[in-house]
C-alpha positions in Angstrom: 0.0 0.0 0.0 2.8 2.4 0.9 4.5 1.7 -2.5 1.3 2.3 -4.3 0.8 5.6 -2.5 4.4 6.7 -3.4 3.7 5.8 -7.0 0.6 7.9 -7.1 2.3 10.8 -5.4 5.2 10.7 -7.7 3.1 12.2 -10.5 2.8 15.5 -8.6 5.5 17.6 -7.1 5.3 18.8 -3.5 7.5 20.3 -0.9 8.5 16.9 0.3 9.7 16.0 -3.2 11.8 19.2 -3.3 13.3 18.4 0.0 14.1 14.9 -1.1 15.7 16.2 -4.3 17.8 18.6 -2.3 18.9 15.7 0.0 19.8 13.5 -3.0 21.6 16.5 -4.6 23.6 17.1 -1.4 24.4 13.4 -1.3 25.7 13.4 -4.9 27.8 16.5 -4.2 29.4 14.8 -1.2 30.0 11.6 -3.2 31.7 13.6 -6.0 33.9 15.4 -3.4 34.9 12.0 -2.0 35.9 10.6 -5.4 37.7 13.8 -6.3 39.7 13.8 -3.1 40.6 10.1 -3.7 42.1 10.8 -7.1 43.6 14.2 -6.2 47.0 12.8 -5.3 47.3 11.4 -8.9 47.0 14.7 -10.6 48.0 17.6 -8.4 51.7 17.1 -8.8 53.9 17.1 -12.0 51.0 16.7 -14.5 49.4 13.4 -13.7 47.7 11.5 -16.5 44.0 12.4 -16.2 42.8 10.2 -19.1 44.1 7.1 -17.3 41.8 7.9 -14.3 38.6 8.3 -16.2 37.8 4.5 -16.6 38.5 3.8 -12.9 36.4 6.8 -11.8 33.6 5.6 -14.1 33.5 2.1 -12.7 33.6 3.3 -9.1 30.9 6.0 -9.6 28.6 3.4 -11.3 28.8 1.1 -8.3 27.5 3.9 -6.1 24.4 4.3 -8.3 21.7 1.7 -7.8 20.9 -0.3 -10.9 23.7 1.3 -13.0 25.8 -2.0 -13.3 24.1 -4.6 -15.5 24.9 -8.2 -16.3 25.1 -8.3 -20.1 24.0 -12.0 -20.2 20.7 -11.8 -18.3 20.3 -8.0 -18.8 19.5 -7.6 -15.1 20.9 -5.3 -12.5 23.9 -6.5 -10.4 22.9 -6.2 -6.7 25.2 -5.8 -3.7 24.3 -9.2 -2.3 24.8 -11.3 -5.5 28.0 -13.2 -6.4 29.7 -11.7 -9.4 32.8 -12.2 -11.6 34.8 -9.4 -13.3 36.4 -9.8 -16.7 40.1 -9.1 -16.8 39.9 -7.4 -20.2 36.9 -5.1 -20.1 36.3 -5.3 -16.3 32.5 -5.9 -16.8 30.6 -7.6 -14.0 28.6 -10.8 -14.6 26.6 -13.0 -12.2 28.6 -16.1 -11.5 25.7 -18.5 -12.6 25.4 -16.6 -15.8 29.1 -16.6 -16.7 29.3 -20.3 -15.8 26.5 -21.2 -18.1 28.0 -18.9 -20.8 31.4 -20.7 -20.6 29.8 -24.1 -20.7 27.5 -23.3 -23.7 30.3 -21.6 -25.7 32.7 -24.6 -25.3 29.9 -27.0 -26.2 29.0 -25.1 -29.4 32.7 -24.9 -30.5 33.4 -28.6 -29.9 30.1 -29.7 -31.6 31.2 -27.9 -34.8 35.0 -28.6 -34.9 35.6 -31.9 -33.1 35.3 -35.2 -34.8 35.5 -36.9 -31.4 32.9 -34.6 -29.7 33.8 -33.4 -26.2 37.4 -34.7 -26.1 39.3 -31.4 -26.6 39.3 -28.4 -24.3 38.2 -25.2 -26.1 38.5 -21.7 -24.7 35.5 -19.6 -24.0 35.2 -15.8 -24.7 34.0 -12.9 -22.6 30.5 -11.8 -23.7 31.6 -8.2 -24.1 35.2 -7.9 -25.1 35.7 -11.5 -26.5 38.8 -12.0 -24.4 39.4 -15.8 -24.4 39.8 -17.8 -21.2 40.9 -21.5 -20.9 38.3 -24.0 -19.5 40.3 -24.0 -16.2 39.6 -20.3 -15.8 35.9 -20.8 -15.6 34.9 -19.0 -12.3 33.7 -21.3 -9.6 34.1 -19.1 -6.6 33.1 -15.6 -5.6 36.1 -13.3 -4.8 36.6 -9.6 -4.4 38.1 -7.4 -7.1 41.7 -7.9 -5.9 41.1 -11.7 -5.5 42.4 -11.7 -1.9 39.1 -12.5 -0.1 36.7 -15.2 -1.0 33.0 -14.5 -0.5 33.6 -10.9 0.7 31.0 -9.8 3.3 28.4 -7.1 2.5 29.5 -3.9 4.2 27.4 -0.7 3.6 30.6 1.4 4.2 32.5 -0.2 1.4 32.0 -0.6 -2.4 29.8 -3.5 -3.3 31.9 -6.8 -3.8 35.0 -5.1 -2.3 37.0 -6.5 0.6 38.2 -3.1 1.8 41.9 -4.0 1.7 44.6 -2.3 -0.4 44.5 -3.6 -3.9 48.2 -4.3 -4.4 47.8 -5.6 -8.0 50.7 -5.0 -10.4 50.2 -1.8 -12.4 50.0 -1.7 -16.2 52.4 -0.9 -17.9 54.7 -2.8 -15.5 56.8 -0.4 -13.5 57.5 -2.6 -10.4 54.9 -0.8 -8.2 51.5 -2.0 -7.1 48.1 -0.3 -6.8 47.6 1.8 -3.7 43.7 2.1 -3.8 41.4 0.0 -1.7 39.9 -3.0 -3.5 38.1 -1.5 -6.4 36.4 -2.4 -9.8 37.8 -1.6 -13.2 41.5 -1.0 -14.2 44.0 0.2 -11.7 44.8 3.9 -12.1 48.2 5.0 -13.4 51.1 4.7 -10.9 51.3 7.7 -8.5 54.8 7.0 -7.3 57.4 9.8 -7.6 60.8 8.8 -9.3 63.8 10.8 -10.4 64.4 10.4 -14.2 66.3 12.3 -16.8 64.8 13.7 -20.0 64.2 11.6 -23.1 67.4 12.7 -24.8 69.5 12.4 -21.6 70.9 15.9 -21.7 68.8 17.4 -18.8 69.4 16.7 -15.2 67.0 14.2 -13.4 63.8 15.6 -12.0 61.1 14.1 -9.7 58.2 12.8 -11.9 55.1 10.5 -11.5 56.0 7.0 -12.4 53.1 6.8 -14.8 54.2 10.0 -16.5 58.0 9.9 -16.1 58.9 10.6 -19.7 59.6 14.3 -20.1 61.3 16.6 -22.6 63.9 19.2 -21.9 62.8 21.1 -25.0 66.5 21.2 -26.3 67.7 20.0 -29.7 68.2 16.2 -29.9 71.5 16.3 -32.0 71.8 12.6 -32.5 73.4 11.4 -35.7 70.8 10.1 -38.2 71.1 6.8 -40.1 72.2 8.7 -43.2 75.5 9.4 -41.3 75.5 12.9 -42.8 73.1 15.0 -40.7 71.9 15.2 -37.1 68.4 15.2 -35.6 66.9 18.7 -35.4 63.8 17.8 -33.4 63.3 18.7 -29.8 64.0 16.2 -27.0 61.7 13.2 -27.9 61.1 9.6 -27.1 62.0 6.6 -29.2 64.3 6.6 -32.3 64.8 9.7 -34.3 62.7 10.2 -37.4 64.2 9.6 -40.9 66.3 12.4 -42.3 63.9 14.8 -44.1 66.5 16.5 -46.3 66.7 16.0 -50.1 69.9 15.5 -52.2 71.1 14.2 -55.5 71.6 10.4 -55.2 73.0 7.9 -57.8 71.4 4.5 -58.4 73.1 1.3 -57.4 74.8 0.8 -60.8 75.8 4.5 -61.0 74.3 5.2 -64.4 71.5 7.5 -63.3 71.0 10.1 -60.6 68.0 12.0 -59.2 66.9 14.0 -56.2 65.8 11.8 -53.3 65.4 11.9 -49.5 68.5 11.5 -47.6 66.9 8.8 -45.5 66.7 6.4 -48.5 69.8 6.9 -50.7 69.9 3.4 -52.2 67.7 2.9 -55.3 67.6 0.9 -58.6 67.1 2.4 -62.0 65.4 -0.7 -63.4 67.9 -1.0 -66.4 69.6 -4.2 -67.5 73.2 -4.2 -66.3 74.8 -5.3 -69.7 78.2 -5.7 -68.2 80.6 -8.3 -69.8 80.8 -11.5 -67.9 84.1 -13.3 -67.0 83.8 -15.5 -70.1 84.0 -12.5 -72.4 81.2 -13.8 -74.6 78.0 -12.9 -72.8 76.7 -9.9 -70.9 74.9 -9.6 -67.5 71.1 -9.8 -67.9 70.3 -8.7 -64.3 68.7 -5.3 -63.5 70.7 -2.5 -61.9 72.8 -4.0 -59.1 75.9 -3.4 -57.1 79.2 -5.3 -57.0 80.5 -7.7 -59.7 78.3 -9.3 -62.2 79.7 -12.8 -61.4 80.7 -15.8 -63.5 78.9 -16.9 -66.7 76.1 -19.3 -65.9 76.9 -21.4 -69.1 80.4 -22.4 -68.0 81.3 -25.8 -66.5 79.5 -29.1 -66.9 75.9 -28.8 -68.3 73.1 -31.3 -68.6 70.7 -32.0 -71.5 67.1 -30.6 -71.2 65.8 -33.9 -69.6 68.8 -34.0 -67.2 69.8 -37.6 -68.0 73.2 -36.9 -69.7 75.8 -34.3 -68.9 78.7 -32.9 -70.9 81.3 -30.0 -70.8 81.1 -27.5 -73.7 82.1 -24.0 -74.3 79.6 -21.3 -73.2 79.1 -20.3 -76.8 77.7 -23.8 -77.7 74.2 -25.0 -76.8 73.8 -28.5 -75.2 71.6 -30.6 -77.6 69.0 -33.2 -76.7 70.0 -36.7 -75.8 67.3 -38.5 -77.8 66.0 -40.4 -74.8 62.5 -40.2 -73.4 62.0 -37.0 -71.4 60.4 -38.8 -68.3 60.2 -35.5 -66.4 57.1 -35.5 -64.0 54.2 -33.6 -65.4 52.1 -31.0 -63.6 49.6 -33.7 -62.5 52.3 -35.3 -60.3 51.3 -38.8 -61.5 52.5 -39.3 -65.0 55.7 -38.4 -66.8 56.4 -36.8 -70.1 56.4 -39.4 -72.9 58.1 -37.1 -75.5 61.7 -37.2 -76.6 64.2 -35.0 -74.7 63.2 -31.5 -75.7 63.8 -27.9 -74.8 61.2 -25.8 -72.9 58.4 -26.9 -70.6 56.6 -30.2 -71.0 53.0 -30.1 -72.3 49.9 -30.7 -70.3 49.1 -34.4 -69.3 46.5 -35.7 -71.7 46.1 -39.3 -70.5 42.5 -40.2 -69.6 41.8 -41.6 -66.2 38.7 -42.6 -64.3 38.3 -39.9 -61.7 35.7 -39.6 -59.0 34.0 -36.3 -58.4 34.9 -34.3 -55.3 31.9 -35.5 -53.3 32.5 -39.1 -54.3 29.1 -39.9 -55.7 29.9 -40.2 -59.4 33.0 -41.1 -61.5 33.9 -40.4 -65.1 36.8 -40.9 -67.5 38.4 -37.4 -68.0 41.8 -36.1 -69.0 44.3 -36.3 -66.2 44.8 -32.5 -66.0 41.1 -31.8 -65.5 39.2 -32.0 -62.3 35.7 -33.7 -62.5 33.0 -31.9 -60.5 29.4 -33.1 -60.6 26.3 -30.8 -60.4 24.9 -32.2 -57.2 24.3 -29.6 -54.6 25.2 -30.4 -51.0 22.1 -30.8 -48.8 24.1 -30.7 -45.5 23.5 -27.9 -43.0 26.4 -25.5 -42.4 27.9 -24.8 -39.1 25.2 -22.4 -38.2 22.6 -25.2 -38.3 20.2 -22.9 -40.1 21.2 -22.8 -43.8 22.1 -25.5 -46.3 25.5 -25.6 -48.0 24.1 -25.8 -51.6 27.7 -25.9 -52.9 28.2 -28.1 -56.1 30.1 -31.3 -55.5 30.9 -30.6 -51.9 33.4 -33.2 -50.4 31.7 -32.8 -47.0 33.9 -30.1 -45.5 31.2 -27.5 -45.9 32.5 -23.9 -45.5 31.3 -21.8 -42.7 28.1 -19.9 -43.3 28.7 -16.6 -44.9 25.3 -15.0 -44.3 24.6 -12.5 -41.6 22.9 -13.8 -38.5 20.3 -11.0 -38.4 18.5 -12.3 -35.3 17.2 -9.7 -32.8 19.5 -9.3 -29.8 18.4 -9.3 -26.2 18.1 -5.5 -26.2 15.3 -5.8 -28.9 16.8 -2.7 -30.6 19.6 -4.1 -32.8 20.2 -7.3 -34.8 23.2 -9.5 -34.6 25.8 -8.3 -37.1 28.0 -11.5 -36.8 28.2 -14.2 -39.4 25.4 -16.8 -38.9 26.2 -19.0 -36.0 24.8 -21.5 -33.6 23.4 -20.9 -30.1 22.6 -17.6 -28.5 24.0 -14.3 -30.0 26.5 -12.2 -28.1 25.0 -9.4 -26.0 24.5 -6.1 -27.7 27.8 -4.1 -27.3 26.1 -0.7 -27.7 25.4 1.6 -24.8 22.5 4.1 -24.5 22.3 7.3 -22.7 19.3 7.7 -20.3 18.8 11.4 -20.0 16.6 13.5 -17.7 13.8 15.5 -19.2 16.0 18.6 -19.8 19.0 16.6 -21.0 21.5 18.1 -18.5 22.1 14.8 -16.7 22.6 11.5 -18.3 23.3 7.9 -17.4 25.1 5.4 -19.7 23.5 1.9 -19.6 23.8 -1.1 -21.8 21.4 -1.2 -24.8 18.1 -2.7 -23.7 18.2 -1.4 -20.1 16.9 2.1 -21.0 13.3 0.8 -20.7 13.8 -0.3 -17.1 16.3 2.3 -15.9 15.0 5.3 -14.1 16.3 8.6 -15.5 19.0 10.3 -13.3 18.1 13.0 -10.8 18.7 16.5 -12.2 19.5 19.6 -10.1 18.4 22.0 -12.8 15.0 23.8 -12.8 12.3 22.4 -15.0 12.4 24.0 -18.5 9.0 22.9 -19.7 6.8 25.8 -21.0 3.7 26.6 -19.1 0.6 24.6 -20.3 -1.8 27.2 -19.0 -2.3 30.9 -19.7 0.4 32.0 -17.3 3.7 33.1 -18.9 5.8 30.8 -16.7 5.5 27.9 -14.3 6.3 27.8 -10.6 10.0 27.0 -10.0 10.5 23.3 -9.4 13.3 20.7 -10.1 13.7 18.9 -13.4 11.5 15.7 -13.4 10.5 13.0 -15.8 6.8 12.9 -15.2 4.2 15.5 -16.2 4.6 18.8 -14.5 2.5 19.4 -11.4 -0.7 21.4 -11.8 -0.3 25.2 -11.7 -1.2 26.7 -8.4 -0.9 30.3 -9.3 -4.1 32.5 -9.1 -6.0 32.5 -12.3 -6.5 36.4 -12.4 -8.4 36.2 -15.7 -11.1 38.9 -16.2 -14.5 37.3 -15.8 -16.8 37.6 -18.8 -19.8 39.1 -17.0 -18.3 41.5 -14.5 -14.7 41.9 -15.5 -13.5 41.1 -12.0 -10.2 39.1 -11.7 -10.7 35.4 -11.0 -9.1 34.7 -7.5 -9.3 30.8 -7.8 -6.2 28.6 -8.5 -5.3 28.0 -12.1 -7.8 25.6 -13.6 -6.7 25.4 -17.3 -5.7 21.7 -16.9 -7.6 19.8 -14.2 -7.7 16.0 -13.8 -11.4 14.9 -14.1 -12.6 11.3 -13.9 -13.8 10.2 -17.3 -17.0 8.4 -18.0 -15.8 5.0 -19.0 -18.0 2.4 -20.6 -18.6 -0.7 -18.5 -16.5 -3.7 -19.4 -17.8 -7.2 -19.6 -15.0 -8.7 -17.3 -11.4 -8.4 -16.2 -10.1 -9.7 -19.5 -11.3 -6.5 -21.2 -9.3 -3.3 -20.9 -11.0 0.2 -20.7 -10.7 2.1 -23.9 -10.4 5.5 -22.2 -8.1 6.7 -19.4 -9.5 6.9 -15.9 -8.7 10.6 -15.6 -8.7 13.3 -18.4 -7.2 16.7 -18.3 -9.8 19.4 -19.1 -10.0 23.2 -18.8 -12.7 24.2 -16.3 -14.5 27.5 -16.5 -13.9 30.2 -13.9 -16.1 29.8 -10.8 -18.8 32.4 -10.3 -17.8 35.8 -9.0 -18.4 36.1 -5.2 -17.8 39.9 -4.9 -20.8 41.3 -2.8 -22.9 44.1 -4.5 -25.8 45.9 -2.7 -29.0 45.2 -4.7 -32.8 45.9 -4.0 -35.4 43.2 -4.2 -37.8 42.8 -7.1 -40.7 44.3 -5.2 -38.4 47.0 -3.7 -39.2 45.9 -0.2 -35.5 45.9 1.0 -31.8 46.3 -0.2 -29.3 43.4 0.6 -25.6 42.5 -0.5 -25.7 39.9 -3.3 -22.8 38.0 -4.9 -21.6 39.4 -8.2 -22.7 36.3 -10.3 -26.2 36.8 -8.8 -26.2 40.5 -9.4 -29.7 41.9 -10.3 -33.1 42.1 -8.6 -33.8 39.3 -6.2 -36.9 38.1 -4.3 -37.1 38.8 -0.6 -39.7 35.9 -0.1 -42.4 38.4 1.1 -46.0 38.4 -0.3 -46.5 41.0 -3.1 -49.7 42.6 -1.6 -50.8 44.5 -4.8 -54.5 44.6 -5.8 -55.4 42.2 -8.6 -57.1 43.1 -11.8 -60.4 41.7 -10.5 -60.5 44.5 -8.0 -61.7 42.2 -5.3 -58.4 40.4 -4.0 -54.7 41.1 -3.5 -51.6 39.2 -5.0 -50.3 36.4 -2.7 -47.1 35.6 -4.8 -43.6 36.1 -3.5 -41.8 39.3 -4.2 -41.6 39.7 -8.0 -41.0 42.4 -10.6 -44.0 44.7 -11.5 -43.5 47.8 -13.6 -45.1 51.0 -12.4 -48.7 51.4 -13.4 -48.7 47.8 -14.8 -49.7 44.8 -12.7 -49.1 42.1 -15.4 -46.5 40.4 -13.2 -49.0 39.6 -10.4 -51.0 36.5 -10.3 -54.5 36.1 -11.7 -57.4 35.7 -9.3 -58.2 32.0 -9.3 -61.4 32.3 -7.2 -64.6 31.4 -9.2 -67.3 33.9 -10.0 -69.8 34.1 -7.1 -72.4 36.3 -8.8 -76.1 35.0 -9.2 -77.0 33.2 -12.5 -80.1 34.0 -14.7 -83.3 32.1 -13.9 -83.4 28.6 -15.2 -79.7 28.4 -16.0 -78.1 25.5 -14.0 -74.5 26.4 -15.0 -72.1 28.5 -13.0 -70.2 31.4 -14.6 -67.4 30.2 -16.8 -65.1 33.2 -15.9 -63.0 33.6 -12.9 -63.5 36.5 -10.5 -64.2 39.5 -12.7 -65.5 43.0 -12.6 -68.9 43.8 -14.1 -71.9 41.5 -15.2 -71.4 37.8 -16.1 -71.5 37.0 -19.8 -74.4 35.1 -21.4 -74.3 31.3 -20.8 -72.8 29.7 -23.9 -72.8 26.1 -22.5 -74.6 23.3 -24.4 -77.2 21.0 -22.8 -77.0 17.4 -23.9 -80.3 15.4 -24.3 -81.9 12.5 -26.2 -84.1 13.2 -29.2 -87.8 12.0 -29.4 -86.8 8.7 -30.9 -84.2 8.1 -28.1 -81.4 7.3 -30.5 -79.4 10.5 -31.2 -77.8 12.8 -28.6 -78.4 16.5 -29.5 -76.8 19.6 -28.0 -78.7 22.7 -27.4 -77.5 26.1 -26.1 -78.6 26.7 -22.6 -79.9 30.3 -23.5 -82.0 29.1 -26.5 -83.6 26.2 -24.6 -84.6 28.4 -21.6 -86.1 31.2 -23.8 -88.0 28.9 -26.3 -91.8 28.1 -26.2 -93.4 24.6 -26.2 -93.4 24.2 -30.1 -89.8 25.5 -30.3 -88.7 23.1 -27.6 -90.3 20.1 -29.5 -88.5 21.3 -32.6 -85.2 21.7 -30.8 -85.5 18.2 -29.3 -86.0 16.6 -32.7 -83.0 15.0 -34.6 -84.7 15.7 -38.0 -84.3 12.0 -39.1 -86.9 9.5 -40.2 -88.6 7.8 -37.3 -87.1 4.4 -36.7 -90.2 2.8 -35.2 -92.1 -0.1 -37.0 -95.8 -0.1 -37.7 -98.1 -3.1 -37.0 -97.8 -4.1 -40.7 -94.0 -4.4 -40.3 -93.0 -1.3 -42.3 -91.0 1.7 -40.9 -92.7 5.0 -39.9 -92.4 7.6 -42.7 -92.6 10.7 -40.4 -89.7 12.8 -39.0 -88.6 12.2 -35.4 -91.6 13.1 -33.3 -93.0 12.6 -29.8 -95.8 10.2 -29.0 -97.2 7.2 -31.0 -96.9 6.8 -34.8 -99.9 6.8 -37.2 -101.1 3.3 -38.3 -102.1 4.3 -41.8 -99.2 2.8 -43.9 -98.7 4.2 -47.4 -95.9 1.8 -48.4 -96.4 0.3 -51.9 -96.7 -3.6 -51.9 -96.5 -6.0 -54.9 -99.3 -8.7 -55.1 -99.4 -11.7 -57.5 -102.1 -14.1 -58.6 -102.1 -17.7 -57.3 -100.2 -18.9 -60.4 -97.7 -16.2 -60.0 -98.2 -14.8 -63.5 -100.0 -11.6 -62.8 -98.3 -8.9 -60.6 -99.8 -5.5 -59.3 -98.9 -2.8 -56.6 -101.3 -1.6 -53.8 -100.9 0.6 -50.6 -100.2 -1.5 -47.5 -103.3 -0.1 -45.7 -105.6 -1.3 -48.6 -104.0 -4.8 -48.7 -104.7 -5.2 -45.0 -108.4 -4.5 -45.6 -108.7 -7.1 -48.6 -106.2 -9.9 -49.3 -107.7 -11.2 -52.6 -107.2 -8.3 -54.8 -105.6 -10.3 -57.8 -107.2 -13.4 -59.3 -106.1 -15.8 -62.2 -107.7 -15.4 -65.6 -108.3 -17.9 -68.5 -104.8 -17.5 -69.8 -103.4 -18.6 -66.5 -105.5 -21.8 -66.7 -104.2 -22.7 -70.2 -100.7 -22.3 -69.0 -101.4 -24.7 -66.1 -102.7 -27.5 -68.4 -99.7 -27.3 -70.8 -97.3 -27.5 -67.9 -99.0 -30.7 -66.5 -98.9 -32.5 -69.9 -95.1 -31.7 -70.3 -94.5 -33.1 -66.9 -96.2 -36.4 -67.6 -94.3 -36.8 -70.9 -90.9 -36.2 -69.1 -91.7 -38.8 -66.4 -92.6 -41.4 -69.1 -89.4 -40.9 -71.0 -87.4 -41.2 -67.8 -89.0 -44.7 -67.1 -88.1 -46.0 -70.6 -84.5 -44.9 -70.2 -84.2 -46.7 -66.9 -85.6 -50.0 -68.4 -83.1 -49.9 -71.3 -80.2 -49.6 -68.8 -81.4 -52.5 -66.7 -81.7 -54.8 -69.8 -78.1 -53.9 -71.0 -76.7 -54.7 -67.6 -78.4 -58.2 -67.6 -77.0 -59.0 -71.0 -73.5 -58.1 -70.0 -73.7 -60.3 -66.8 -74.8 -63.3 -68.8 -71.8 -62.9 -71.2 -69.4 -62.9 -68.3 -70.9 -66.1 -66.8 -70.5 -68.0 -70.1 -66.7 -67.1 -70.4 -65.9 -68.4 -66.9 -67.5 -71.9 -67.6 -65.3 -72.4 -70.7 -62.1 -71.6 -68.7 -63.0 -74.1 -66.0 -63.5 -76.9 -68.6 -60.1 -76.2 -70.2 -58.3 -76.3 -66.9 -59.9 -79.7 -66.0 -58.7 -81.3 -69.2 -55.1 -80.2 -68.7 -55.0 -81.5 -65.1 -56.4 -84.9 -66.2 -53.5 -85.3 -68.8 -50.9 -84.4 -66.2 -52.3 -87.0 -63.8 -52.3 -89.8 -66.4 -48.6 -89.1 -67.4 -47.4 -89.1 -63.8 -49.3 -92.3 -63.3 -47.8 -94.3 -66.3 -44.4 -92.6 -66.8 -42.6 -95.1 -64.5 -43.9 -98.1 -66.5 -42.7 -96.5 -69.7 -39.3 -95.2 -68.8 -37.9 -98.4 -67.1 -38.1 -100.7 -70.2 -36.8 -97.9 -72.5 -33.8 -97.3 -70.2 -33.0 -101.0 -70.0 -33.0 -101.3 -73.8 -30.7 -98.3 -74.1 -28.3 -99.7 -71.5 -28.1 -103.1 -73.2 -27.3 -101.5 -76.6 -24.6 -99.5 -75.1 -23.0 -102.5 -73.4 -23.2 -104.4 -76.7 -21.4 -101.7 -78.7 -18.7 -101.4 -76.0 -17.9 -105.1 -76.0 
């Protein structure tokens, strides 16, 4: 919980943070003073070598900083309590388990690639950073201090981490016979601080006391030593080492003395590249060597000489050539297997042209080829190269595949660079690059191995923050340089408010953290799409300057905040007379212009004045001055036929006479009532009973339905037999009866014909069935007789056939 609170508080600066920065800054100053006082004795006298101290100072200062030293194998910080090993070449620190695994893996990879008998040879292993090779016996197996005097040095907060606290006493480099005088420390030992008496480099000056590490000094006098040309002396000031070559230029002859040219005095001997041409001792030939010194020597053709093949020798004058011996040459040819088959001859032997059966380089195929030619097949090698990633693909490979020539290209542990080495097995070497982790302003920096910049905290900086103000103020409040976002501005806003132009006294609110409205997530596996807090500019708060203001009804004067400036209500009743002239306003204090009472409430009390006689409705207006208006309300009632609802004005109904009331109560539609005859009443909606005299027209037919006539319904009720049949109707009835009889007779005849046809068809079907039964009976009788007598017939026939067959066989 405490760590979480510190993490949250680290985003904002406070007085405690400033005090902590001051304490850390004071601590860094003290640390720098301690280191400066430690190395002062190396530089205050006789010009000590400052460059030699930088590496030692860097290693010591990095150990003081938490997390500054990193193991390049596991890319993790080297802690005070962990066992480490220091490389003797680059002085880098590694965890002992990491360097042991590194040495084992490196030796294993080398032996697996180079050894035929795997694991029998002892291969050295390299340092991960500087590639310094160590024998297998030098693999670290114990934890010692930097000077290797104490094993498992104890953790002491007053000493450097992994130091024993004793005097180093390691031999200094370059070797001068003295030892290191610092306490056990990391990195290289500083230059020797001992004081010795030495002469100058030319030996002319008297001895002076000098630092042993910087004992070479110049007396600034002329050297004067004789140069190698033996003609001039050295003109340089007192210097170390041999004198430089003579810089003067003079006319120099070549070795043979024929030509001369201007050359540096330091290199007087030169050749003119011409053939000597001097007469040899024989007096017949000349020297064919280029420009040389001394005598030309004896003639190379004098004495005993051999023939071209070397089998016979003879002595002849140098002017005569030695001829061939006539024997076979037999000198070995360039192939180294066969000899020359030509006669002894001058010059070189020709190329061997004998055909031999030769295997290709990989040994898969063989072919007869000339001896001087090498046979290579086109088969590409499928073996994997030493990197175990790429194929050889070399034509006719004998098996000794060359090392892989492609770049490795794999990402290093830093995840920033790729391996630049040739493709190899196993893990790549750690990234050798370093990265500077700077503070926000860039004044302070920390050098860390590449890849550690993501997990390394930026160094503390003593400078003031240079970030520009993010609000409307011209500058920020003074605070130390930091890596996170600057703290919120606490200066007064002082912006002029838009309504009253007063200065805003609130703290600056241009960038305020406000909790964002995040959408709900389905579960913990989903991440919110928006940040929890968002920086927004808030408006200035309302102005709180008090201003004396009267209330709306001008009852009182009170101080009101500036943002509420203007008439206000004092919560008292208004008390002004309403427009009705009967009541007063009961609303709270409100604005009413002089001579106008439109702001007051309206009287909500109903009218209490008496209504006209016969009107049951109250007055529709609220409390009002003067007489009530005429009643305009409608009275709802049923019409005379009790079907339709009609609305009549109250005033008309009350002022109408009896006839007018009957007319107003009618719906003016046909009466829906039925008369005793069954027809509807023809009168308009009316009160009382309907008249029974029906005038509806009714159609009446004669008994035979031929004659049709219309009569009023009332007349039909009095007499039912108004239409009778005539003679024509009777004739039509007789003809209809005759036609009906004829149709019935024809239907009976048709029915008899159908019955007769069905009987005939039935008889025909019965006759066909009898014939089939007779045929089936005859066939069955024949089958029964054959089955009955076939045994008696077949036995004699078979016996006769068998006898005949036996007779013919015999």
